[in-house]
C-alpha atoms as a printed R data frame, in Angstrom:
    type eleno elety resid chain resno       x      y       z
1   ATOM     1    CA   MET     A     1  -0.051 -0.012  -0.023
2   ATOM     2    CA   ALA     A     2   2.806  2.265   0.603
3   ATOM     3    CA   ALA     A     3   4.062  4.955  -2.277
4   ATOM     4    CA   SER     A     4   7.436  4.612  -3.647
5   ATOM     5    CA   VAL     A     5   9.691  6.459  -1.495
6   ATOM     6    CA   SER     A     6  12.260  6.661  -3.930
7   ATOM     7    CA   GLY     A     7   9.664  8.616  -6.470
8   ATOM     8    CA   PHE     A     8   8.596 11.165  -3.886
9   ATOM     9    CA   ASP     A     9   9.290 13.962  -6.422
10  ATOM    10    CA   ASN     A    10   6.051 12.421  -8.096
11  ATOM    11    CA   PHE     A    11   4.207 14.133  -5.237
12  ATOM    12    CA   LYS     A    12   5.974 17.452  -5.818
13  ATOM    13    CA   LEU     A    13   3.472 20.343  -6.777
14  ATOM    14    CA   PRO     A    14   4.603 23.217  -9.318
15  ATOM    15    CA   ALA     A    15   4.270 26.299  -7.217
16  ATOM    16    CA   GLU     A    16   4.466 29.908  -8.278
17  ATOM    17    CA   PHE     A    17   3.901 32.348  -5.200
18  ATOM    18    CA   ARG     A    18   2.315 35.491  -5.285
19  ATOM    19    CA   ALA     A    19   1.567 38.385  -3.349
20  ATOM    20    CA   GLY     A    20  -1.192 38.295  -0.700
21  ATOM    21    CA   ASP     A    21  -0.074 34.875   0.472
22  ATOM    22    CA   VAL     A    22  -1.334 33.296  -2.812
23  ATOM    23    CA   VAL     A    23   0.278 29.736  -4.285
24  ATOM    24    CA   VAL     A    24  -0.640 28.896  -7.758
25  ATOM    25    CA   HIS     A    25  -0.169 24.937  -8.905
26  ATOM    26    CA   ASP     A    26  -1.730 25.503 -12.387
27  ATOM    27    CA   ARG     A    27  -3.392 28.028 -14.622
28  ATOM    28    CA   ALA     A    28  -6.975 27.534 -13.526
29  ATOM    29    CA   THR     A    29  -6.623 27.506  -9.673
30  ATOM    30    CA   LYS     A    30  -5.024 29.316  -7.072
31  ATOM    31    CA   TRP     A    31  -4.596 28.978  -3.224
32  ATOM    32    CA   ARG     A    32  -5.061 31.642  -0.701
33  ATOM    33    CA   GLN     A    33  -3.926 31.421   2.696
34  ATOM    34    CA   VAL     A    34  -6.870 32.221   4.718
35  ATOM    35    CA   ARG     A    35  -5.555 31.962   8.711
36  ATOM    36    CA   ARG     A    36  -2.944 29.968  10.706
37  ATOM    37    CA   ILE     A    37  -4.771 27.135  12.276
38  ATOM    38    CA   GLY     A    38  -2.119 25.427  14.474
39  ATOM    39    CA   SER     A    39   1.769 25.652  15.268
40  ATOM    40    CA   GLY     A    40   4.557 23.866  17.068
41  ATOM    41    CA   ALA     A    41   8.273 23.808  17.350
42  ATOM    42    CA   PHE     A    42   8.655 22.416  14.051
43  ATOM    43    CA   GLY     A    43   6.394 24.539  11.834
44  ATOM    44    CA   SER     A    44   2.855 26.097  11.335
45  ATOM    45    CA   VAL     A    45  -0.297 24.913   9.733
46  ATOM    46    CA   TYR     A    46  -2.394 27.135   7.637
47  ATOM    47    CA   LEU     A    47  -5.940 27.035   6.282
48  ATOM    48    CA   GLN     A    48  -5.983 27.472   2.592
49  ATOM    49    CA   LYS     A    49  -9.035 28.269   0.148
50  ATOM    50    CA   LYS     A    50  -9.154 27.581  -3.511
51  ATOM    51    CA   GLU     A    51  -9.855 30.544  -5.749
52  ATOM    52    CA   TYR     A    52 -10.777 30.222  -9.535
53  ATOM    53    CA   GLU     A    53  -9.968 32.227 -12.485
54  ATOM    54    CA   PRO     A    54 -12.839 34.364 -13.704
55  ATOM    55    CA   GLY     A    55 -14.972 32.449 -16.209
56  ATOM    56    CA   LEU     A    56 -14.479 29.185 -15.013
57  ATOM    57    CA   ARG     A    57 -16.715 26.815 -13.404
58  ATOM    58    CA   ILE     A    58 -16.661 26.683  -9.815
59  ATOM    59    CA   HIS     A    59 -16.672 23.318  -8.099
60  ATOM    60    CA   GLN     A    60 -17.761 23.280  -4.470
61  ATOM    61    CA   GLU     A    61 -15.834 20.356  -3.179
62  ATOM    62    CA   ASP     A    62 -12.331 20.117  -1.985
63  ATOM    63    CA   ASP     A    63 -11.914 23.706  -1.935
64  ATOM    64    CA   THR     A    64 -10.022 23.870   1.296
65  ATOM    65    CA   ARG     A    65  -6.927 22.306   2.651
66  ATOM    66    CA   ALA     A    66  -4.618 22.499   5.347
67  ATOM    67    CA   VAL     A    67  -1.067 23.258   4.505
68  ATOM    68    CA   LYS     A    68   1.896 22.725   6.985
69  ATOM    69    CA   ARG     A    69   5.005 24.859   6.729
70  ATOM    70    CA   VAL     A    70   8.377 23.489   7.923
71  ATOM    71    CA   PRO     A    71  11.675 25.840   7.444
72  ATOM    72    CA   LEU     A    72  14.230 24.047   5.051
73  ATOM    73    CA   SER     A    73  16.563 24.388   8.077
74  ATOM    74    CA   PHE     A    74  14.830 21.674   9.851
75  ATOM    75    CA   LEU     A    75  15.473 19.227   7.536
76  ATOM    76    CA   PRO     A    76  18.320 16.603   6.595
77  ATOM    77    CA   GLU     A    77  20.820 18.005   4.484
78  ATOM    78    CA   LYS     A    78  20.113 15.139   1.767
79  ATOM    79    CA   GLY     A    79  17.114 13.298   1.014
80  ATOM    80    CA   PRO     A    80  13.457 13.935   2.396
81  ATOM    81    CA   SER     A    81  12.645 14.222   5.870
82  ATOM    82    CA   GLN     A    82  11.154 11.767   7.948
83  ATOM    83    CA   GLU     A    83   7.601 13.479   8.076
84  ATOM    84    CA   LEU     A    84   7.654 13.536   4.383
85  ATOM    85    CA   LEU     A    85   8.705  9.346   4.111
86  ATOM    86    CA   ALA     A    86   5.868  8.824   6.404
87  ATOM    87    CA   LEU     A    87   3.427 10.802   4.361
88  ATOM    88    CA   LEU     A    88   4.315  8.965   1.277
89  ATOM    89    CA   ARG     A    89   4.150  5.656   2.995
90  ATOM    90    CA   LEU     A    90   0.549  6.423   4.158
91  ATOM    91    CA   THR     A    91  -0.737  8.163   1.040
92  ATOM    92    CA   ASN     A    92  -3.018  5.262  -0.062
93  ATOM    93    CA   ASP     A    93  -4.891  5.220   3.644
94  ATOM    94    CA   SER     A    94  -7.057  8.011   3.992
95  ATOM    95    CA   THR     A    95  -9.283  6.188   6.287
96  ATOM    96    CA   HIS     A    96  -7.051  6.260   9.135
97  ATOM    97    CA   PHE     A    97  -4.678  9.128   8.221
98  ATOM    98    CA   VAL     A    98  -5.090 12.525   7.081
99  ATOM    99    CA   LYS     A    99  -5.048 12.307   3.284
100 ATOM   100    CA   PHE     A   100  -1.754 13.700   1.905
101 ATOM   101    CA   LEU     A   101  -2.010 15.905  -1.148
102 ATOM   102    CA   GLY     A   102   1.499 16.789  -2.347
103 ATOM   103    CA   TRP     A   103   4.274 19.069  -1.183
104 ATOM   104    CA   TYR     A   104   5.877 21.920  -2.922
105 ATOM   105    CA   ASP     A   105   8.917 24.382  -1.543
106 ATOM   106    CA   ASN     A   106  10.331 27.807  -1.835
107 ATOM   107    CA   PRO     A   107  14.099 28.934  -0.768
108 ATOM   108    CA   GLU     A   108  12.827 29.158   2.773
109 ATOM   109    CA   TYR     A   109  10.198 26.615   3.362
110 ATOM   110    CA   ILE     A   110   8.784 23.186   2.341
111 ATOM   111    CA   PHE     A   111   5.173 22.933   2.540
112 ATOM   112    CA   TYR     A   112   2.847 19.845   2.942
113 ATOM   113    CA   ALA     A   113  -0.634 19.882   1.676
114 ATOM   114    CA   MET     A   114  -3.171 17.664   3.306
115 ATOM   115    CA   GLU     A   115  -6.946 17.577   3.401
116 ATOM   116    CA   TYR     A   116  -8.397 19.978   5.892
117 ATOM   117    CA   ILE     A   117 -10.440 18.333   8.875
118 ATOM   118    CA   LYS     A   118 -13.330 21.121   9.895
119 ATOM   119    CA   ASP     A   119 -14.294 19.075  13.044
120 ATOM   120    CA   GLY     A   120 -11.255 19.691  14.719
121 ATOM   121    CA   ASP     A   121  -9.164 17.264  16.991
122 ATOM   122    CA   LEU     A   122 -10.078 14.917  19.801
123 ATOM   123    CA   HIS     A   123  -9.087 17.403  22.435
124 ATOM   124    CA   ALA     A   124 -11.830 19.817  21.357
125 ATOM   125    CA   TYR     A   125 -14.136 17.089  21.120
126 ATOM   126    CA   MET     A   126 -13.434 16.261  24.739
127 ATOM   127    CA   THR     A   127 -13.670 19.841  25.870
128 ATOM   128    CA   GLN     A   128 -16.828 20.670  24.149
129 ATOM   129    CA   ASP     A   129 -18.570 17.155  24.680
130 ATOM   130    CA   ARG     A   130 -17.098 15.026  27.446
131 ATOM   131    CA   MET     A   131 -20.014 12.656  27.356
132 ATOM   132    CA   GLY     A   132 -19.841 12.238  23.656
133 ATOM   133    CA   ALA     A   133 -16.121 11.756  23.817
134 ATOM   134    CA   ASN     A   134 -16.545  9.560  26.622
135 ATOM   135    CA   ARG     A   135 -19.509  7.452  24.779
136 ATOM   136    CA   ASP     A   136 -17.241  7.071  21.824
137 ATOM   137    CA   ALA     A   137 -14.209  5.967  23.598
138 ATOM   138    CA   LYS     A   138 -14.131  2.209  22.531
139 ATOM   139    CA   GLU     A   139 -14.572  3.303  18.734
140 ATOM   140    CA   ILE     A   140 -12.024  5.799  19.142
141 ATOM   141    CA   THR     A   141  -9.550  3.325  20.428
142 ATOM   142    CA   ARG     A   142 -10.502  0.662  17.961
143 ATOM   143    CA   GLN     A   143  -9.771  2.951  14.951
144 ATOM   144    CA   ILE     A   144  -6.731  4.469  16.390
145 ATOM   145    CA   LEU     A   145  -5.467  0.707  16.964
146 ATOM   146    CA   GLU     A   146  -6.220 -0.236  13.302
147 ATOM   147    CA   GLY     A   147  -3.868  2.836  12.277
148 ATOM   148    CA   LEU     A   148  -1.296  1.752  14.517
149 ATOM   149    CA   VAL     A   149  -1.355 -1.619  12.591
150 ATOM   150    CA   VAL     A   150  -0.792 -0.179   9.752
151 ATOM   151    CA   LEU     A   151   2.060  2.045  10.961
152 ATOM   152    CA   GLN     A   152   3.771 -1.390  12.253
153 ATOM   153    CA   LYS     A   153   3.424 -2.785   8.908
154 ATOM   154    CA   GLU     A   154   5.012  0.447   7.343
155 ATOM   155    CA   GLY     A   155   7.903  0.453   9.956
156 ATOM   156    CA   ILE     A   156   6.888  3.625  11.387
157 ATOM   157    CA   CYS     A   157   6.778  4.933  15.032
158 ATOM   158    CA   HIS     A   158   4.448  8.016  15.424
159 ATOM   159    CA   ARG     A   159   6.343  9.213  18.876
160 ATOM   160    CA   ASP     A   160   3.535 11.807  19.572
161 ATOM   161    CA   LEU     A   161   0.065 10.480  19.812
162 ATOM   162    CA   LYS     A   162  -2.074 12.897  21.691
163 ATOM   163    CA   PRO     A   163  -5.532 13.921  21.737
164 ATOM   164    CA   GLN     A   164  -4.371 17.449  19.457
165 ATOM   165    CA   ASN     A   165  -2.689 14.597  16.658
166 ATOM   166    CA   ILE     A   166  -6.008 12.705  16.433
167 ATOM   167    CA   LEU     A   167  -8.369 14.615  13.978
168 ATOM   168    CA   ILE     A   168 -12.100 14.288  13.903
169 ATOM   169    CA   ALA     A   169 -13.280 13.392  10.593
170 ATOM   170    CA   SER     A   170 -16.988 12.864  11.693
171 ATOM   171    CA   ARG     A   171 -18.603 12.933  14.892
172 ATOM   172    CA   LYS     A   172 -21.997 11.070  13.792
173 ATOM   173    CA   PRO     A   173 -20.745  8.316  13.182
174 ATOM   174    CA   ILE     A   174 -17.475  8.998  15.112
175 ATOM   175    CA   TRP     A   175 -14.599  8.625  12.649
176 ATOM   176    CA   VAL     A   176 -10.868  9.853  13.667
177 ATOM   177    CA   LYS     A   177  -7.749 10.168  11.612
178 ATOM   178    CA   ILE     A   178  -3.926 10.145  12.894
179 ATOM   179    CA   ALA     A   179  -1.983 12.936  11.907
180 ATOM   180    CA   ASP     A   180   0.919 15.045  12.420
181 ATOM   181    CA   PHE     A   181   4.201 13.037  11.586
182 ATOM   182    CA   GLY     A   182   6.609 15.729  12.424
183 ATOM   183    CA   VAL     A   183   8.640 13.669  14.796
184 ATOM   184    CA   ALA     A   184   7.749 10.359  13.378
185 ATOM   185    CA   LYS     A   185  10.602  7.512  13.018
186 ATOM   186    CA   GLN     A   186  11.556  4.980  10.448
187 ATOM   187    CA   LEU     A   187  12.304  2.045  12.900
188 ATOM   188    CA   GLU     A   188  14.571 -0.052  10.370
189 ATOM   189    CA   GLY     A   189  18.193 -0.129  11.697
190 ATOM   190    CA   THR     A   190  17.572  2.232  14.383
191 ATOM   191    CA   ILE     A   191  15.926  2.718  17.861
192 ATOM   192    CA   PRO     A   192  13.902  5.880  19.240
193 ATOM   193    CA   ARG     A   193  16.197  7.432  21.880
194 ATOM   194    CA   SER     A   194  15.727 11.190  21.762
195 ATOM   195    CA   ILE     A   195  12.862 12.593  23.989
196 ATOM   196    CA   GLN     A   196  10.231 13.507  21.523
197 ATOM   197    CA   GLY     A   197   6.410 13.902  22.336
198 ATOM   198    CA   THR     A   198   4.414 15.698  24.804
199 ATOM   199    CA   GLU     A   199   4.436 15.452  28.499
200 ATOM   200    CA   GLY     A   200   1.778 13.400  29.710
201 ATOM   201    CA   TYR     A   201   1.641 11.154  26.916
202 ATOM   202    CA   ARG     A   202   5.666  9.955  26.959
203 ATOM   203    CA   PRO     A   203   6.125  6.392  27.492
204 ATOM   204    CA   PRO     A   204   8.334  5.514  30.394
205 ATOM   205    CA   GLU     A   205  11.238  4.346  28.019
206 ATOM   206    CA   LEU     A   206  11.784  8.044  26.909
207 ATOM   207    CA   LEU     A   207  11.953  9.336  30.672
208 ATOM   208    CA   GLY     A   208  14.768  6.838  31.536
209 ATOM   209    CA   ILE     A   209  12.591  4.618  33.399
210 ATOM   210    CA   PHE     A   210  13.538  1.647  31.081
211 ATOM   211    CA   PRO     A   211  16.888  0.978  29.603
212 ATOM   212    CA   MET     A   212  16.675  0.955  25.808
213 ATOM   213    CA   ASP     A   213  17.513 -2.664  24.099
214 ATOM   214    CA   GLN     A   214  19.106 -2.629  20.749
215 ATOM   215    CA   ARG     A   215  17.813 -6.266  20.264
216 ATOM   216    CA   ARG     A   216  14.317 -5.067  20.556
217 ATOM   217    CA   GLN     A   217  14.444 -1.914  18.901
218 ATOM   218    CA   LYS     A   218  11.254 -2.401  16.558
219 ATOM   219    CA   GLN     A   219   9.327 -3.929  19.438
220 ATOM   220    CA   ILE     A   220  10.124 -0.942  21.860
221 ATOM   221    CA   GLY     A   221   9.360  1.740  18.917
222 ATOM   222    CA   TYR     A   222   5.811  0.102  18.615
223 ATOM   223    CA   ALA     A   223   5.300  0.054  22.183
224 ATOM   224    CA   LEU     A   224   5.956  3.903  22.491
225 ATOM   225    CA   ASP     A   225   2.847  4.599  20.688
226 ATOM   226    CA   ILE     A   226   0.798  1.823  22.606
227 ATOM   227    CA   TRP     A   227   1.742  3.736  25.650
228 ATOM   228    CA   SER     A   228   0.620  6.915  24.426
229 ATOM   229    CA   LEU     A   229  -2.765  5.529  23.395
230 ATOM   230    CA   GLY     A   230  -3.316  4.122  26.625
231 ATOM   231    CA   ALA     A   231  -2.863  7.604  28.236
232 ATOM   232    CA   MET     A   232  -5.488  9.067  25.599
233 ATOM   233    CA   LEU     A   233  -7.929  6.409  26.511
234 ATOM   234    CA   HIS     A   234  -7.555  6.870  30.196
235 ATOM   235    CA   GLU     A   235  -8.139 10.551  29.567
236 ATOM   236    CA   LEU     A   236 -11.093  9.855  27.215
237 ATOM   237    CA   LEU     A   237 -12.708  7.852  30.016
238 ATOM   238    CA   THR     A   238 -11.878  9.876  33.227
239 ATOM   239    CA   SER     A   239 -10.811 13.454  31.865
240 ATOM   240    CA   PHE     A   240  -7.407 12.820  33.749
241 ATOM   241    CA   ILE     A   241  -4.250 11.973  32.169
242 ATOM   242    CA   PRO     A   242  -2.782  8.845  34.035
243 ATOM   243    CA   PHE     A   243  -0.156  9.784  36.847
244 ATOM   244    CA   PHE     A   244  -0.870 13.347  36.586
245 ATOM   245    CA   ASP     A   245  -2.915 15.197  39.430
246 ATOM   246    CA   GLY     A   246  -5.136 17.322  38.184
247 ATOM   247    CA   GLU     A   247  -7.866 17.459  35.357
248 ATOM   248    CA   VAL     A   248  -7.405 18.271  31.862
249 ATOM   249    CA   PHE     A   249 -10.074 20.952  32.005
250 ATOM   250    CA   GLY     A   250  -9.731 22.632  34.787
251 ATOM   251    CA   ASP     A   251 -10.931 26.093  35.447
252 ATOM   252    CA   GLU     A   252  -7.777 27.765  37.019
253 ATOM   253    CA   SER     A   253  -5.554 26.233  34.277
254 ATOM   254    CA   GLU     A   254  -1.866 26.301  33.161
255 ATOM   255    CA   GLU     A   255  -0.864 25.310  29.757
256 ATOM   256    CA   LEU     A   256   0.635 21.761  29.354
257 ATOM   257    CA   SER     A   257   3.271 22.168  27.100
258 ATOM   258    CA   SER     A   258   2.941 20.820  23.438
259 ATOM   259    CA   VAL     A   259   6.578 20.149  22.798
260 ATOM   260    CA   VAL     A   260   6.335 19.186  19.091
261 ATOM   261    CA   GLY     A   261   3.773 19.031  16.267
262 ATOM   262    CA   GLY     A   262   0.906 21.202  14.716
263 ATOM   263    CA   SER     A   263  -1.873 21.070  17.296
264 ATOM   264    CA   THR     A   264  -4.990 22.739  16.619
265 ATOM   265    CA   SER     A   265  -6.021 23.246  20.299
266 ATOM   266    CA   THR     A   266  -4.170 24.150  23.403
267 ATOM   267    CA   VAL     A   267  -4.053 21.722  26.686
268 ATOM   268    CA   LYS     A   268  -4.735 23.376  29.889
269 ATOM   269    CA   GLY     A   269  -5.417 22.007  33.430
270 ATOM   270    CA   ASN     A   270  -3.923 22.055  36.829
271 ATOM   271    CA   PHE     A   271  -1.218 19.481  36.311
272 ATOM   272    CA   ASN     A   272   1.315 17.968  38.825
273 ATOM   273    CA   PHE     A   273   3.313 15.176  37.011
274 ATOM   274    CA   ASN     A   274   3.597 12.484  39.889
275 ATOM   275    CA   PHE     A   275   6.758 10.692  38.183
276 ATOM   276    CA   GLU     A   276   7.628  8.957  41.458
277 ATOM   277    CA   GLY     A   277   4.298  7.158  41.066
278 ATOM   278    CA   LEU     A   278   4.900  6.299  37.541
279 ATOM   279    CA   TYR     A   279   8.540  4.939  38.310
280 ATOM   280    CA   GLN     A   280   7.125  2.745  41.287
281 ATOM   281    CA   PHE     A   281   4.687  1.204  38.845
282 ATOM   282    CA   CYS     A   282   6.816  0.578  36.242
283 ATOM   283    CA   ARG     A   283   9.598 -1.058  38.429
284 ATOM   284    CA   GLY     A   284   6.747 -3.481  39.721
285 ATOM   285    CA   LYS     A   285   6.572 -1.632  43.335
286 ATOM   286    CA   SER     A   286   3.208 -0.521  42.921
287 ATOM   287    CA   GLU     A   287  -0.293 -0.850  41.195
288 ATOM   288    CA   PHE     A   288  -1.525  1.119  38.353
289 ATOM   289    CA   PRO     A   289  -3.912  3.775  39.949
290 ATOM   290    CA   THR     A   290  -7.469  2.870  39.006
291 ATOM   291    CA   GLN     A   291  -9.203  4.989  41.582
292 ATOM   292    CA   ARG     A   292 -10.533  7.417  38.708
293 ATOM   293    CA   LEU     A   293 -11.366  4.655  36.055
294 ATOM   294    CA   ARG     A   294 -13.532  3.174  38.933
295 ATOM   295    CA   GLN     A   295 -15.216  6.657  39.637
296 ATOM   296    CA   ALA     A   296 -16.098  6.642  35.794
297 ATOM   297    CA   CYS     A   297 -17.686  3.539  36.285
298 ATOM   298    CA   VAL     A   298 -15.230  2.049  34.111
299 ATOM   299    CA   SER     A   299 -16.056 -1.988  33.676
300 ATOM   300    CA   PRO     A   300 -13.433 -4.317  34.843
301 ATOM   301    CA   ALA     A   301 -12.533 -5.283  31.512
302 ATOM   302    CA   GLY     A   302 -12.288 -1.871  30.416
303 ATOM   303    CA   ILE     A   303  -9.587 -1.145  33.308
304 ATOM   304    CA   ALA     A   304  -7.762 -4.138  32.339
305 ATOM   305    CA   PHE     A   305  -7.414 -2.882  29.115
306 ATOM   306    CA   VAL     A   306  -6.101  0.451  29.895
307 ATOM   307    CA   GLN     A   307  -3.509 -1.283  32.254
308 ATOM   308    CA   ARG     A   308  -2.458 -3.363  29.430
309 ATOM   309    CA   THR     A   309  -1.791 -0.629  27.367
C-alpha cells in the first residue's frame, strides 16, 4: 500500500508564489492563505482556500486544505524528511490518516498539503462534549489501533500520539484520523532514543525509567505509541491523564506544553506530574492507579485494557 519512497518527486506540486499569500499550482486555480490553524516547534499549519480564475466553473468540493510550513533549516541535508517519508508511505490510506495531497517548496520553506478536517481534534471534542467523547471512547480506540497496525507494517513509529494529533473526520458516526508525523521515525535499523512527544503521553522508555534494548528496537518503537494510546484512552474515560494530579479541563489552568507538532487546540489544566508514582508502577513496586477509572464507572474489562496498554 505504500507509495514509492524513491519517487517522492512524483508528489511535488509546481508552485508559483504571488503577493497576498497566494500560491498557484496550475493556470486554472490558486490557493489563498486564510489563517493559521496550528503551530509547534517544527512548523505552522495554515488553512488555504481555493480560488478560481474568472469565467471558469466553480466546484464546491475540496476547496479548502491544510498546509504545514516547515523551515528548510529543520530538514536533513540530503534526502526527504522523516515526515515526508511517512506521509508518502501512508498516502493510499485516507481512512486512518489525514490525506496527503502533495508538497512544494521555496528557498526558505517546504510545504505539506493535506486535507482540511473541519471538525477539529480529539482534545476539542473532549472539551466541548465530554459525554460524547466518553461514549465514543471504545470506537475511537479501535480506529487508532487499526492505524497503529498500519504504521507497524510500514515500520513507522509516530512518537507524538496525543488528542491534538487525532483529528475528527466525523462525529456521527465517530471517525478519527491520525495526523502530524513531524517527529515520526522509521524503525528500520534504528531505535528511538531522543525525548520526543508531549508531556503526559511520553512512555517510560523515553523518561529513562527503562533502558533501551537494541535487540528489541522495533518492539520498543511500537510500544511507545501503544503507551501514548493508553494515556489518551484513560483521558477519554476520566478526563485525567494517568499519573497526573489534575483534571485536563480545570477552571484555574496552566498550559501543558505541546513539545512538538502542529496542534489545533491547546491543552490546559491543573497539572502535577507524579513521576515517582509512574516509576514505582513501572518497577513493579505499586499497582496501576485505577481509582479514577472506577469512579468513572469503567468496567473491569475496560480497566484491564487500560492497564495493559
